[in-house]
N, C-alpha and C positions, 0 to 999 in steps of 0.2 A: 417691710421690707421692699414691697414692691417700688414705694418712692422712693428710698435709698437706692434702687438699682436705676432709678429712670435720672438720678443727678447723677452718675458716675459713670464719666465714657469708658472708662478701661474697659469692661467688658464689650461693649459696642465695637470698639478697634481690634481687641482680641478675634472677635468672631471674623470682622472683614479681614483681619490680618491674616487669622490662621488659613482662611481660603485662598490669598494670593502668594502665600507662603506653602501651600504644598505642592507645587510641582518642583520647589529647590528642595524641599525635604523628600520628596519621591527619587529625585534625580540622586542625589546624596546615596541612597540606598542601592540604586540603579548601579551607579557610577563603581559604588565598592566591590559589588558583585562581578562585574566588569575586569575589574583591576586584579581580583586574585589570581595567585597561580596555581591555585589546585581547586578542582571541584568539590564542592561541599555534598556532605553526605546529606541523607534524610535525619539523621539525631541532632545536625545542626540544624537543617531548616526548622526541625519540630520546638528546639530550642529558642530560635530566633522568633518563631511565632509565639509561643507562650511570654516571651518578654514585651514582644508587640502590643500584645493583648494587655499585659500587666501595663505597661506605658501608658495605654488608650486609659484604663480602668483609673491611673492615678491622677491622668487630669482630668477624669469626672470628677475626682475627689477633690481636687485642690479647687475646682468650681463650687463644689457644695460647702466647703469651706469658707469660700468668700461668700458666698451668700447668707450663711449663719454668722458672719462676722467673726469665725474664728480665725480669718487670714484678712488682711486687707487687700480691696479689689483689685490694686493694681499688682501686690505680690501672685495673688491667685491668678490672676491672668496671664501674669508672666510665666507660673508653673505650669499652667494649662496649657499655654504655647508651646512650652519646651518638651512637656512630657509628651503633647500630641505630635508635635514634628518630630520624635522620637518613633513614636509608633508608624508614622510615615515613614520614614527610613525604613524600618523593618518590613515593613508593605512592600516597598520599592526593590528591596533584596528578592524578597519571596517574590513578586509579582516577575523579574526576570528569571530567576531559577524555575518559576512555571512554565514561564513561555518557553526559554529553551528546550525543556523536556515535552512540551508539547509540539514544537514542531520537528522534532528530532527524527533524525531518519538514516537510512543506513550510507555510509559514504564510501566509496570508493578507495583503498587503499592499495592498489598494487596498478601495474598497469596494464592495459588491457590492449588487444585487438584481434577483432574479429566479427561476426555480425552483430548487429544492433537495429533491436524491433524497437518502437514506442509510438505514441502519438503526440502529433506537433500542436502544443499549445500558444509557442509565440514564435514571434521572427522579429529579428533585429539587426542592428548591426555592429561590428565590434570596433577597438579601435584600430585596427588596421585597414578598415574600410570592408571590410568581407562580411557579405552574407551568412547568419547564424541561424540555427532553430533552438528552441526548447521543447524537447520530447516529456512525456511523463507516460504512466504504465510501461515501464521499459521494460525488455526482457535481453540481458546478456546471456550467451551461449555458457553452457557449464558454471553457469552462478546462480545459486540458491536465492527465490525472491528476499531470503532475511539478509542476504547480502547486496542485493541490486539495488542502486540507487533510487531513490520516487523521483528524481528530476536529472536530466542530464543536458547538456548545450553543447553544442558543436557546430565547427565553422564550415563553410561550404566552399569549394572552389569558384573563382570567378565567373566561369559559362555555368554553374548551376542556378537554374532557376531553384526560388525555394517553393516548397509542395504547399497544398493548402492547409490552411487553419483546421485543425480537427482530424485531417487523416492520419491515416496508420501508414507507417513509412517502414519501410526495411531496406538497411545499407550496410555496409562494410568499412570500420572507421576505426581509429586510434583514441582512447579512453586514458585519463590518468588522474591522479589526485587532485583535487583543488592547490592551486599554488601558495605556498606561506609567504612570508612578507620578502621583500627585496632585500631588507636589511633588518637588525634588530629594533624594534621598536615603530618600525615602519607598517603601512597598511596592512591590514592582514585578510587578504580576499577570502581566505577559509572560513572567518567569521561571519563575513556577509554572506557568503555560500550558503554555509549552515543556515542561518536564518532563514534564508531564500528556498530552504530543501532543496538544493541544488548539490547533489552527490558527487558529480563529475564534469568533467571538460574535454573537450576535445576537436578532432576533426577528420572531416574524409577527405580523399581524393577521388572516390567513385561517385558514381552516378547514384541517387536515391530514388528508392524503387516507390512507388505510392502501393502500397499491399490492401489497400480499402479505402476507399473515399468519404467524405466527411457526411456525417448522417444527412439526410435528406431533408428531415422535417426539424433539426437543432434548431434551436435558436441563439447560438453560441455569441456571445460579447464579442471573443475576440476575432472570430471570424467577420462577422460584421464591422469590427472596428477597421480590421485590413481591406474590405471591400468598401468601403467609405472611404478610407485614405487614399488608395487607387482612384476611385474614381475623384476625387478632391484632384490629385495630382495629375490627371488626365485633363481635366477640364480647366484647370489652373495653368499648369505646365511649369517644366522647370525647377529651379532649388526655390521657387515662391511657392507653388504647388505643396512641394514637400513640407516647407516650413507650415502651411495653410492645414495641412493635414495632421501634422504633429499637433497643433496648438489644440485642433478640435476632437480629435481622435485617440491620441496618445502615441500614434503610430510614427518612431520617426525612422523606419527603414530605407526609406527615401532620402535623406538628409544625407550627404557626403560629408566625408568626415573632411574636407578642407572648409566647408561651412561652418562646420563644427568648432572648427580651430577659431575661424574669425568670429565667430560670436563670442568663443573665447577671449581672446586678444581685446575686443571691445565690451566686456563686459555685459554682454547681451544673452550669452548663453543660458542664464534661467529663464527668458521667455522662450525658449524653443522645447522647454520641458515645464509639462502642467504642474502648475504649483499652485499657492493661493493667489498669487495675481489670479491667474484665470480662472479661476473658480471663484474669487470675488468680484471680478469683472462682469462675467457672465451672470452671477446670482447679482447684483446689483443692475443690469441691464434690463433684466427679466423684472425686476421688482419695479423699477422704475416705469417700465412700460407697461406692467398692469397695472400701478397704482393710478398713472395717469389716465388709463383706458376706463379702469372703476370709477373714477372720480369724474370723466366727461360722460361717462354712462349715468352718472346721477340725476343729468339734467332732462332725460329721457323720463315719460309716466311710470315707467317701470321702475326705472333708479329712485325716484323721487317716492315710490311707495317702500323702497326697503334703503332709505338716506339713512337711516339710526348706524346701520352694520359697519364695522372698522376695514373701511378698505384697506387700511394699510396691514390688518392681518391678513386679507386675503390674499393682498400681494406677495406676502412672505408667504405663507403658504406654497402661491406659481413658484415663487421662487426656490422654495426649498425642494420642489417637485424638479425642478429644471436642476438645481445641482445635483440631484441625485442620477437622474438619467445623464448626464455626464460624467459623475464617477465610473458609474457602472460600464457606459461605452469606452470610457479610457481604461480601463482595465482594472481598478481598485487598487492598485499598488500600495504601498506604505506611503508614499508622499502625497499623493491624489487623497488616501484615505485621511490624511492629516490636513490636508486643505479644507477637504471636505467637512469634516467634523468643526473645524473653527466656523467657518461658513454657515454650518449648521445651527453652532451654539449663540451664534447674533443671530440668526433669524428667529431662533427661537426666544431668544431675549426681547424681541418685538412682540411677537405671541403673546409674552406674558407680561408686557406693558413696562421692561425693563431697559437700561441704554442698552444699544447694542453692542457699543466700542468702548469699552470700561477694560480694566485690567481685570477686573473678575472674569469677565466672560473668557478672556484670553487663557487664564488660571485653571476655567472649567476645562477647555478645549484639551489645554498640556497636561493637566491631568489623566483626561480620560485618555489620550494617545500613551502618555507613561505608564498605566495599569494594562492596557488592553497589547501594545507593541512597545516593551520597554526598549528595544533593540536601539528603537529609532533615536534613542537618546546620543547616540554616538555617531550617528550621520549628519554631515554638513548642512543637508536642508531642513532638517529639525532646528539645530541650533541659530541658522542663519535667519530662518520663516518666524521664530517667536522671538527673536535680539531685534530682529526690526519693527514686527508690529508691537510688541512690548516698547519697544522707543518713540514709533509714531501716538501711539495711545498716550505716554507720559508728555508728549508734546501738544496733545490738543488742548490740554487746560490754557497754557500758556498762551497759543495761539490764539484761543476763543477771546481771551482778555484783551489782545493787544492787534486783532486783525481789524479792528474798525475804524483805527488810525489810518488806513490804507485806502486809498481809492478804489471802488468795488471793480473796475476793469482791472487791477491788478492782485485783487486777492487772488486769483486762481492762479495766477504765474506764481506767485509769489510761495501760495502753500506748495504748488508742485516743485520748486526748487527746494524748500526749505526741506519738505517733506523726504524728497530723494537725497539730500543730503545728510538728513540725520540716519535715513537707512543703510546707507551707504558707508557713515561712520559707525554703525554699529553693527555692521555685516565684515567689514572690510577684514578685520583682525582673524575671524574666522575662516573667511576665504583664503587670506593668506598662509594659515596654519595647514589648511586641508589641503590647499592646490599649489602652492609653493611660488603664486605669482598672484601680482597687482596690476590691475590694468587701469592705468594711470588716468584715464579721459573715459572713465565709465559713467562718471558722473552727466557728461555732455552728452554721452549715447544713448542713457535711459531718458535724460530728458526729452531728445527727441523721438524717441520712442515711445515710451509708454503712454502718452496721449492719444498717438494714433492705434495704440492698442486698443485703448478703452473705448476710442471714440468710431472708430470704424471697424478692427480685425474682429473682435470679437462680438458686437453688434450684428455684423454682416454674415457670421457665421451660423449665430443663433438664427437670423431669418433665414439664410439659405437651408437649413435643417426644419424647420417650417415650410418652405415652398416646397422640399424636394420631392413629397410625394406627389405633389402637383406638376411636378416636371417645370416649375417657374424659378429655380434656385440658379439660374447662370447671371442673372444680374448683381444678387448678393454675392455668388463665391468672382464675378468680376470687380467688385469693391474690394472683397476680400485681398485679393492678388495684388491689388494696389496698393493697400497696408502690407504685407508681406516684402512687395518688392522694395519699399519702402525704408523696412528692416534690416532687409542684406545689402542697400547701398548706405546707410549709415553706416551699417558693422563693416563693412570694407572700408569706409572711407576713416574712420576713427582708427580701426587695427592698422592701417597704413600710414597713420602719423607716427612719427619716429619719437620712441620714447616709450610708445603705448603701453607696453609690458616691462616691468619690473619683477627679476626674480626674486623671490625670498627665500631664506633657507629655513628648513624645516626646524620648527621649534622642538624642547623636550618634552616627553611625553607630559609633563606634569602643569605644560602652560596653559592648556586650554581648560583645565578644570579648575586650575588654581584662579587664574584671572577670570572666567567665568561665573564661579561662585563667587570672586569678590565683588565682580559688578553688579550681579542678582542682588546680593545682599545691601548693596550701598542705596541700590534704587527701589528697592523694595521699601528700606527703614522709611525713605521721603515718601512715599504713599503709605505705609499704614507703620506708623507709629506705635511704639510700645508704651515706653517713658521716654521724656526729653534726655535724659542722662544717657539710657541703656542704649537710645536711637545714635547717639551721636558717638559713643563709643563702636557700635554696630558698623557706622558707616566709614567711621577711620579704619576699621578693622578693613572693611571691602576695598577701601583704598590704597590701604597696604598692601592686600593681596595681589590686585591688579598691577602696581607698580613692582612688586615682588615678580609677578609673571613677566611681564616686561623685561625687567633685569635680565631673568634666567633665560628668556628669548634671546635678547643680545649680546649676552655674553655666551650665549653656548658654542660647542668647539665639535666641527664635525669630525668622522672618526679619520684616522691617520690611514688607515686601511681598510677596503672592503671586500669581502669574499663572497662570490654568490654560492647558493646553496648546492649547486652539482659542480664547483669549482672550475665553471668554465668561464668565468669571467673574473678579474681585479682591478681593484681601483686604487690607485694611492695619490693621497693629496698631496700637491706640491705649490710651491710659490704661484703658479699659472694656472693654478685649478684641479680638480683629478684627472689625474693619467691612467686611461685605462690599457689593461693589457693586451687587449685584442678588441676590434669592434664587434665581434661578434655580442649575442645576449642583449637585444636593442630596447627589450623591456626592463631589464634590468639597468643596463647602464643608463638608460633615461631617466627610472627610477631615482639613482643614486646622483644622478645631476641636477635634476630639478631638486631634491632636497641639498642639496649644497646650495641651491639659489645661483647655477650658472645655465646661463640659454646655450652651451655648446652642444654640439651633435653628437651622438657616440665617434664618430669617424673624427671629427676635429678633435675629441678628449682622445683619441688613442693616439694620434699622431704627435700630443704634446711631448716634449721631454721628460723622462723619467724611468721609461724603461727602453733596453736595449735587446738587441740579439734578435732571432729568428723568429718565423712564425710559429712554429712549436716548443721554444724554448724562450720564453721573455725573463730577462734579469733585470732586477733594480735592488736599493738597498733601503732598509728603513731600521731605524736605532742603531746605525751601525752596522748591521747584520745583512747577509745576503740574502733577497728575497726571489725567487724563482717560479715562474708560473710556467707549467708543465701542458701540454694539452695535443691533441691528435694519437694517433696509432702508437708513434716511438716516446709518447710522454712514459709510459710505467718501464720501458726498459732503461730510459736513462734515469732513473729516480736514485738509482745505488750510487753512480758517478756523482750525480749532483749532490745526493745529501751528503755527501763526505767533508763537504765545506761547512756544512753546519748551516744556521739562519732558520728560514722558512721555507718549505716547498707546498705550493700549491698542485696539486695533481687532477687533471679532471679524467677520472674514472679510478679504480681500486689498484691499490698499490701492491704488487706482487710478495707474497710472503720472504720475508725474510731481505726483503731491498732497504728497511730503515736505516738509519746510522742516528749520529749526531744530530740531526735536524728535527726540526717538528713537521710531520707531514699532515698535510690537510688533505686526503682523498676523500674519496665516498663512504669508505667505511666510518670517518670522522664526521663528515658533513651532514649528512643523511639522518642522524638523530639529532645534531644540531641546529641543520636549518644556516642560514647565512651568519657569517661572521663579521663583526667589528672590532678594529683594533685602535686603541691611543696611545700614545707614546708618554710614559711617565717615569721620570728619574731613570733616562735609558733603558728601561723594562716596556714592553708592551702588554697591557690589559687589555684582556679581551671579554667580548659580551657576546654572547649567540642569539638568534632569534628564540630556539627552546626556553632559554632561562628567560625571557621576556615573556615569551607566552605563557608557560609554564603547561600543566597537564590539564585542559580542560576537554568538552566534549567536541570541539570541532578541531582539536590539534592532537588528539591520543586516541588512539585504536583501544587501547587499554581499557583508559576510562569509558569509552562506547560500550565497550564489551561488559565490563562490570553493571552498566545498566542494562543492558540486555537489548542495544542498540546495535543492529548489524550483526547478530550474535551468530556463528557457524564456524564451521573451521577456518581457520585463518591462513590455509596455504593458499594460493593464489590458483583460481580454475585453469584447469586444461587449455581455456582458450586464450592464456594469455603468452601461451608458449609456441613456438615456431613451429614448433611440430604437428601441434593439435590446430592452431586456430590462424597462422599466419607468420609473419615476421614480426617478431615481440618489439615495438618501438625504443630504441636506443634512448641514451640520456638526454639528447636533442630531440627527440620525437614529438612532444605536445605541444598544441598551440597556446601562444599567449595570446593569441586572435581573439581568446574569447572573454577578455578583460574587456569591460562597458568603456567604451571611450567614455571619457572625461573623470574616471575613478580618482580620487583623492590623492591615490598613489598607485601607480601601476605594479600590480603585484608581481613579484619574478621567481622564480625556480627555476631549476635547471633546466626547463621545457621550453626551449625555442623553437618556432615554427619551421619547417626545412627551407 
């Protein structure tokens, strides 16, 4: 029996293939969980767990059948992979559900104005270039702990200096629920905030009072990170220092929004945010330096006595320690954890005498991330990171076979150009789908900047960190400043070239899952085939899925009408692009225009023909029927007269009783439960889709679902502090801050809450 197994390659291929296929199988289960429109119950999870266990057992039975000869080896391996793949998909679904309940925390479902108290745990900048603070251990007046968010985020005034991390602060401010999508199917900030345990966002116009300073004996990573970042900014100066601080500590609070925009337009934005590139560069430098030093040390008498020790393994341990320190200092966010895990797996492969760069090591890292943080699957960072890494690893064998044909002086440059091109092609569709933009000259910018990053910036940062306790870090920081200055120069130069940025319309929600799955299947069957005929069919199916995704994207139709969740903005598609009823609601408008693939500003879109009338009453036509947008204090009073003509009336506010007529009124009562609306014209009729329909009732969207699971349980009536008589002026429908939305988010979420 043992000899029979030795000559049959099927089992070997299946064992290798199951590992590299595991991330895809897990992703299918996780994706199915996120795609649900209703929250699964415990009974469903229990049944799925039993089914997954049964599938895994069936895979084991198929393997035993192959060993005993009852089933051919090829058939046994195929049955085993299918059964185990189904079990892994079930595991992915269960991991997503477990993670959601693990991070579940109370979410504010009412508007609050009053005293706020909490501990500062993070400081950063918003998309509007305003300083903002994140608080935990939050206390809100008249709000029971069971309903108080675990974390909140507040934007400060331009004149307000941020308090030190770790301090306990008191202030008076506005808070509101996390905003939903700007349009049906758009980026849902509520989902991202839920997994970050961020229960409310808001702003304050009042001074922030420090109630208690940070504990003097605490060795807090956040405080250390911000102190080091401030020291680096002061030592290097300008935006060069701010970028250097961001690269080494993750503190991006000093980077101006103009610099961020320049980096986006030149496709260098990934460089100013700690990712796998930085983690791998730091680990590679430490590994190389330690290995060189240890090898040189073997020439000494002490080294000759220990010459048998594995130098490369000791260097790998040192690099792993350096990467761990980098992870701790940078704050340990999900993207940084993902990067560290991938580097740790590769260094671990060196320790156990395996290839550091292989598809199996990438699969191990991806599997670990998907099991521990399934929400990473739907983030652009995870998708782009693994797409680039996997594509480069698949390129490496072909490069190794043909590199010797080039002169040695050209090999490094050729490898850099080719790897940048391959990684760019692999990540370009993902970036375009998430960010609705494509940097045309990004390859040139990265070719000019990435070598400087690896050869100057990151090594200088490591040397500066080692010399800082001795007070000798100035030369290293000077060298690091030269590197970041070069980065900014290249970014400004490339961003200034004509046509550097091309807007891309947002694809249908199915494009990325379909295209990503198809591309992954097609590439994996080339790496770990099961059978020749089956592999060809699987590769053909994968390529067909990619083509179908591209066709859906190219043939997609944007909505003829978009209405914001509060009725404060409406956008009508015209021959010249989307015409806005008013330039208000900048985040909503910018999100719509970006999803349209339109580079116009909100002011320019509001000036387009399509709407007529005064500021408080804008009139247009859709599908042959009148379309009216009423805003301001007189909007409700004009509703009855306007509605008499029929059509659609969008009212910012609540319609008075009995004011409706033969028209469709979309007021606060209609829009609050539905969220943003989108309309398409089909055969002279308007087909509606709402954000609520697309999102469904999930833990992050429905207070009823959260209460059913015991999350934020308590009286549903808002506390007294939300009312003017008890806690100050209750914020109106325009009261909350969109400044809280992270700069560079895939799609700036929009609610009816715009910063005043």
